[in-house]
N, C-alpha and C positions, 0 to 999 in steps of 0.2 A: 648521378648515383642514385642507388634506390633509397628511399627515404625510410628512416628508422624511428620508431616510438614505440616505449614499453606496452602500451595497453592501447587497441584498437577497438573501438565500439560503434556497432551498428544499430542506429535509429536513436532519432533524436526527440523523442516524447520525454515525460517527466522521467522515467526509469533512465533512459541513457544520457539525460542530462545531469540527473544527482548521480550516478555513477561517476561523470568526468568530474564534476564538482568535489564530489569526497575523495576522488584519487588527487586532485589538486591541491585540497585540504591538506592531505596528507603528504605532499611534495613530491608526487609523480606525474607523469605529464602523460597525457593521452591525444588519440585525434579521435573525434566524434564525427562521423559521417550521416548525411541523411540526405535520401532522395527528393525531399520535398522543400520548401523554400522555409517552412517553419511556422509559416501562419496557421491558424487553428478557427475554421469556420464552424466546426462541430464539436464542443468539448466533451470527450468523452468520460470526465468525470469531473464531479464538483465539490468532492467533501477530503480534506485531509486529514486523515484521521490522528488518533492521541499519539500514537507512537509515532507515528509521520511527523506530527509536529514537535516532539522530543528531539528527533533528528535536526529540525529545523532550528530548534534552541541551542543545538550542538554548533550547528554550522553559523548561527548568527543572523540569521534570515528572518525569525519571527515577526519583526516590525513590517519587513517588507511583504510576507506573507498577508499579515493585517491589512496593509493598504495598500493592496495589489488592483483591488476596482470592484469588489462586491462590495453590497451595500450592508455594513455589519450590523446596521439599525433594524433590520428585515426580520421579524420573527421565524423562526424555523418550524411551524407546526408542520404534522402531517395530517392530511384530513380526506375522508372518502365520503363521497357524494356521489346523488344521481346526475345532477349537474349544477354550475354554480348560481341558479338560482332557482332550484328545485330542494330536494332534501338533504339535508346533512347527517350522516347516520353516524359518524363518530369523529372524533379527531385526539390524536397524543400532541400536546402541547410542550411547546421548547422556546425557550429564551434567543432573542438575538444573540449573535456572535458576541458583537461587543458587553453583553449582558451575562453569558454564560460562566460560571464558575468553574475552575478546576476543581477536578475530584480529588480526594484525600491520596490517591495512588497515583498521583503525575503531576509535576508543575506545569502542565500545559492542558488545555482542553482542544476539542476538535475545531478545525475552521472552516468554513464555507470559501473555498478558494477554487472556481472552476478551471481546466485547463488554458484557457485561454488569457487567464490571468496568471496561473501556477506557472505556467511554462517559461515564459519571461522572467519571473523572479529567479527560476533555477537556471534560464541562461544566464543570468547576472551572476549568480553564484559560482558557476562555473569558469565564467571569465574572470573571476576576480582573482585567482590565485596567478594568473598567467600562463599556468600550465595547460591549459585544455585548448585545443585548437579543434572549432567548430565548423565544418563545412558542409552547408547546405546545397543542395542541389548536386549531391555526388552521391554515386549508387555504387554498392559492392557488386562486383562481376562474378569473381570467383575467389576462392582462397584456397591454399596447400598448408597443413600443418606439418613441417619437417622433423617434429620432436624436440627439437632444440627453439622453436621459434615457428612465427607462422608468416607466409607470403600471401599478400591480398592482393587483388587487381582491382582499381577502383575507375571510375568513369565520371567525367564532368557531365552533367546534364546539359550545361549551356552549350560546351561548344564539341562534345562527342571525344575529347581527349580522354586517353587511358593510361594510366600509371600503375607502379607497383608500390606499395609499402610494406616493409617487414616490421613485424610486432613480436613481443615476447608472448603475448595473450589476446585474443580476441574474445569481445564479447557481444553477443546478438542482443541487443533490445530492440529489434525491428518487428514487433508485434505478433498478432496472430497468423498470419500468414509470411511468418517469419523466411527470409532467404537464407540464413544462418542456419537454423534447425532443419528446414528441408535438405540442404547440401550436405547435413553430418547425417541424414536419413533417421532420426529422430521422429519416432511416431508419438501421437497424442491418443489419451485413453479417455473414454467417457463418453459423454452425451453431444453429439455434434450440431445439434438442432434443436433448442427447447422452445423456442418462437421465434417467427422472423417479425421484424417490428420496423416501423418506419417512421424516424424523427423529422420532424420541422421546427427548426428556431424560429421565431415568429417576434416581431416589435409592437407593441401595443401601449402607447401611454396611458398611465391611470387604469389599467385592468382592474382593479380592486372598487373602482367605480360603477363597474359595470355588472357588479352583482352584489348579493345581501350575506355573502359568506365573509367571515373573519380573514383575514391575510394568513397566507400558509406558504411554507418553501414548496412543499409538495400535495397535489390533489392527485386520489386515486378515483376514476371515474366508473361505477356500477351499475349496469342496466338489465335488463330483463335477460341478456344473454350472459351476464356475470359482468367481470371485470375487463375493461375492453382499452382503455386509454388511462396516462398519466400526465399531468403538467407540471412542471418543475421552473421556479423561479432561477434564470441564469446568473442575472445580476442583482437581483432584489431592487431592480427599478422599472424596465420596460423591456426586458428580453426573457423570453420564456420558452422552453424546452416542451414540446408536446410530443408523446410518444403513441403511436397506433400502434396497439400490440396484438401481433397475428397469432397464429397457432404455430405447428409444425411443418405446414405448409409453405414452401417458397412462393412469397409473394410479395411485390413490393406497389404500395399505394401511390395514386398518383397525386398530383397537385390538387387537382380538383376533389377527389376523396379526403384530403388531409384539411383542406379549406370548410370542407361541409362539417366534419368531424370536431374541428376545431369550434364553430359555430353551435354545433350540438352539447359540448363540452360547457359552454359558457352559459347556453341558455336562449339566446337569441341572436341575431344579426347583428354584429359589429365590425367597424373597420380595422385592419390590421395589416400588417405587411409580412410575408415569409421572406427570411433572409437566406436560408438554406435549407435542402433537404436530403437526409442521411438513410437508405435502407439497411438495416444489419441483422444480426442472427445471433440471439444469445446463446452460448455454449457452455459446457462444463466439462472440460478437458485439460490435462496433466499431461506435459510432457513425460514420457516414460524414461528421459534421462536429461541432465541438466549440463552432463559434460561430455565431450570427446577429446581426450588428449589437453591439449593447450586452447581450446574452444569452448566456451560458455554461453548459456542460453539465461536471461531475465526477464521479469516482467511478464508482458501477453506473450512473449516468444515461447514462453516457460508454462504457463496456466492462463487458460480462458474461463470466466465466470459471467454470471448475469449481474448485472451492476446493483442489486436488489440487497442494500447491506453496505455499498461502499467500499467492499475489501480488495477490487482488482488491482488498482495504482498502488495501494497502500501494501499490499503484498509483494508489489513487484518492488517498493522502496525498503522492505525489508530485505529481500532478495540481496540487492545492490550493497546495502550496508554490511551484509554478511560475507559478500564475498570481496568488497572493495579491500578491505585491512589483509586477507589472506593473500591477495593478490600482491601487494605492497609487501607483504611478511617475506613472500617468494624472490620479489623482486631485489629486495635489500638483505638477501642471503640468510634471514634467521628462520624463515617457514620452511617445513617440508611439504612432502607431496600429499600425505595423508591431509592437510589442511585443505588442500583444494578437492581431495575427494569429500572432505567433510559439506560443503557446500549443498552439493545433492541432498546427503543423508542429513542435513539439519533443514532444507530449506522445502523439498518435496511434500513430506507429511503436512507442514504447515499449509502449502497451496490446496494440498489434496481436503484438508479440515474447511479452510476457508471456502472454497469451491463448493464443495457440498453444502456448507451452510448458505450461502448465497443462492443457489437451486431450491433448496428448502424455504429460503424466505419468497422467490418465486411463486412456489406452488401454494404457500399461503394466501400471498396476493392474489393468485388466480382461482384462489378455491370457490367463488361464487360460480365461476363458470361448470362446475362441478356440482355443487350443492344448488345451484339454481333459486333464489329466495323466491318468496311469495310474489307473483306479479303485484300484488296489490300494494305493496310498499313502494311502486314507481308512479302509482297513480295519483295526481295532484287533487283530484276531484273528491278522493275517500280520506276524510278526515275521522272515518268511525276511531272509537274506541280500539277496537279489534285492529286497524288498520296502524293507528300509532302504535299499539302496543308490539305489533310484527314489526315496523321499523325499528324500535327501540332494541328489542329482543336480538334483531340483525344486527343491529351497529354493535351493541354491547359485544357479541360474539366476535364479531370479525376486530372489535378494537382489541380484546385479550389476544386473539390469536397474532396480529401483528404486533403486539408489543415487542417481542423477541427482535424482531430486525431493528427497532429503535433505540434498544439497551442492549449494545453488543461490547461492552468492554472488556470481555474475556476471550473475545476473539483477540482484539487489540492488543492485548497485554499479556495474556495468558498464555502465550505459545509456550511452548516446552520443546527445547532439543535433546530428546529422550534416545539413549543411544548413541550420541554423539562419538566417534574416536578420540576427540580432542576435548573432552568433558570428562574430569574425574568426578565419577558418583560418590557420594557420602553415604549409601546405604539408606537413605530415607527413602521412603515411598512417594511415589507421583501424586501427586494431588490430582483431584478431579478436574477434567476441562470443563468448565462452563462459559456461557454464553453471556448472560446478562448478570453474573457475579464475578468479582475478582477480588482474589485475595492474595496481596504480596507475599513472596517467599523469595529467600535466597538461595533455594537449594540449588545444587549446579545444574546449568540448563537452561536455569529459567533468566529472564530479563531481572536486572540488579532493581532491588526496591526502590524508591524513591521516598526521602523523607526528607524534610525542611532542616537546614543546619544553623539557621540562623531565627531570630523572633521575628524579623521583618519578613520573612518568607520570600526573600529574593534568591537565596543559594539552595540548590538542591544538591544533593548527593551526585545525581547525574549528572550535575556541571564537572562532576572531577574524570569523568571517562569519556574516551572518543581516540586521542592518539596512540596511546599504547596500552600495556596492561596496567592494571592499577592496583596493588595492595591496599586492602583498607585492614586496619589495625583496631580494634575495639578496645584492645586490653594491652597497655604499654608495658605490662610484664611478659608479653607473648614476644619470642625471639624470630626476628625475621631476617638475620645475617646471612644463614644459608643461603635463602631463595635470592635474595639481592645478589650475593655473590655468583651465583648459578646465573642470573640473568645477564650478569657483567661479563661473564666466561663463556655465554654462547651469544652474546651479542642481542638478546632479546630486552625490548624496550621495555622499563619497568619502573615504578615508580610508587613509594609508599605513602598512602595518606593516613595520617593517624586522626580518629575521630573519637571525642568524648563527649558521647552523646547516649546516654541508658538507653532511651528509646530506640535508636538506630540500632544498638548492640542488640535488644532485643529482638528486633525486625530482623537483623541477619543471623542470628542467631549460633555465631560461631567467633571466636578471637578474632580468627584470620579469615578474610574471604579476597579470592583471586579474581577480578573483573577481566574480562577481554575488552579489547578495543571499541567493539560494536557494541560494549554494554552488558553482555551477556554473563552471566556468573561460569567459571571455569572450574573452580576448586573453592572449598571451604574445609576449615579446620582449627582446632583448639591450638594446635602445634604444627610445625613443619616437620615433615620425616620425609626423606627420600628427593629432597629439593630439585636437583638434576632430572630425575624421572618426572617428576610433576612436569616441568616445564618442559623436559623433551614430549610429552604428551600434549599439552594443550598447544604448543609450537608445532604439532603435526609431522614432526621427525621419526622417520621410519626407524632408525637404530638407536635404541635407547642407551647404548654402551658409548656414543658417540656425542658428545658435548659441544663439538666445533664445526660438522661440517653436514648440515642440511643440505638436501638436492631436491629441487623441485622440479618436475618434467610437464 
């Protein structure tokens, strides 16, 4: 018999694993296939952003992320240098992860957890429900969307056996060279090659003792030719990722070139072991569509970005949290097809903004290639006042220019689902989208604001969101019966939460606020009018007059 599963996921990177985990957390089975064996020899991400950490809080895995393996006592400074034993031009100081404080806008802060640590955490999360079947060394050969379901042909890499699986929905989270996206014929738009870069992961005990600079998570190396390499702490102990940054011409550095470049970066010969080498290309691309019928794409399959800023994987997690509850709504029969259409409408503009910001960060980082700083700043024999002043001026200008990349809370929390068909606007103007500043708002389409509900600061209002719609009531005189009755009649999961907190009431701005399962505001007002129409819209049903028969395709 042909195997059947509600959701088939292709690609077991962090995005695919998180989708399997979120679906299981919501009580829905999934099959996740990955042609690799699941090992990570070159972590492609290392920062779990603040919004992603809010999702981890929802899923109950914050402790696992924090204890995954990164040295949380290692400072997170960013520094720009000629080499580690020469001039330091500037530095942005950040505390170690264990010492970082949560900003007032969130119950969490960003966390350093490279992919080789984060993937196992998400694998454990996906397996916790018992509803996620993860099959490594299994590849997707082909699929057919029949309109009422998808039939996929899978192949075991181990023994070559092929078999079919039927699914209600298929999600391609299979990376930049996505088999799913290619089969759908979806094009990518943007810049295809920003730089060709070669990474080398190397091991060196006590690297800090080999130079005179203060420890940093990331060093940017600038020479007479401009910005030429970076060095990043992979575990905060003895493993480092060195990136030799090329240009738009396709070229892969040899191991000997990498060794020489690493020695140049440190400033003298030393012993180290290269663990792996990975050539790759930075790209600025967004898929022209996120959906074809019952097949969707997410993560790198939908958007490719420069890692400058740490937006890639975090945008991917935002994709699957947006998509997961909508798939569940249709599988459970209370969501309509417009809900599935809204995934692309909501997430694609977020990707365009984030990908563009990351590319701008790259251009700022590489700016010395164009500006070509005065060669005197690299001459160790010239300590004249003019040379020192030139170094200081260059460092100050570069530090100011790079600040935008390090302080980007507005990217991670300030996204808006403007114009979404499943969000009910309240007529208020859209706030300005900023990068380094974020002012919380409960305007429909935005992330529901955080506020602590107890003096001990252990319970956030965000802890109320996740499995269904939540109707927040800040005034006990507000009548909620019509909306609650409509939810029962339409089988829409909804619960009311009364909050007696003047500060929260002021922050949310209305007596009643309806929050979606993904934590976004769907509607707000001081009184409920047209409860059935409101629920019909936010549940994505195509026929406002029908409260009982949603149709998903």
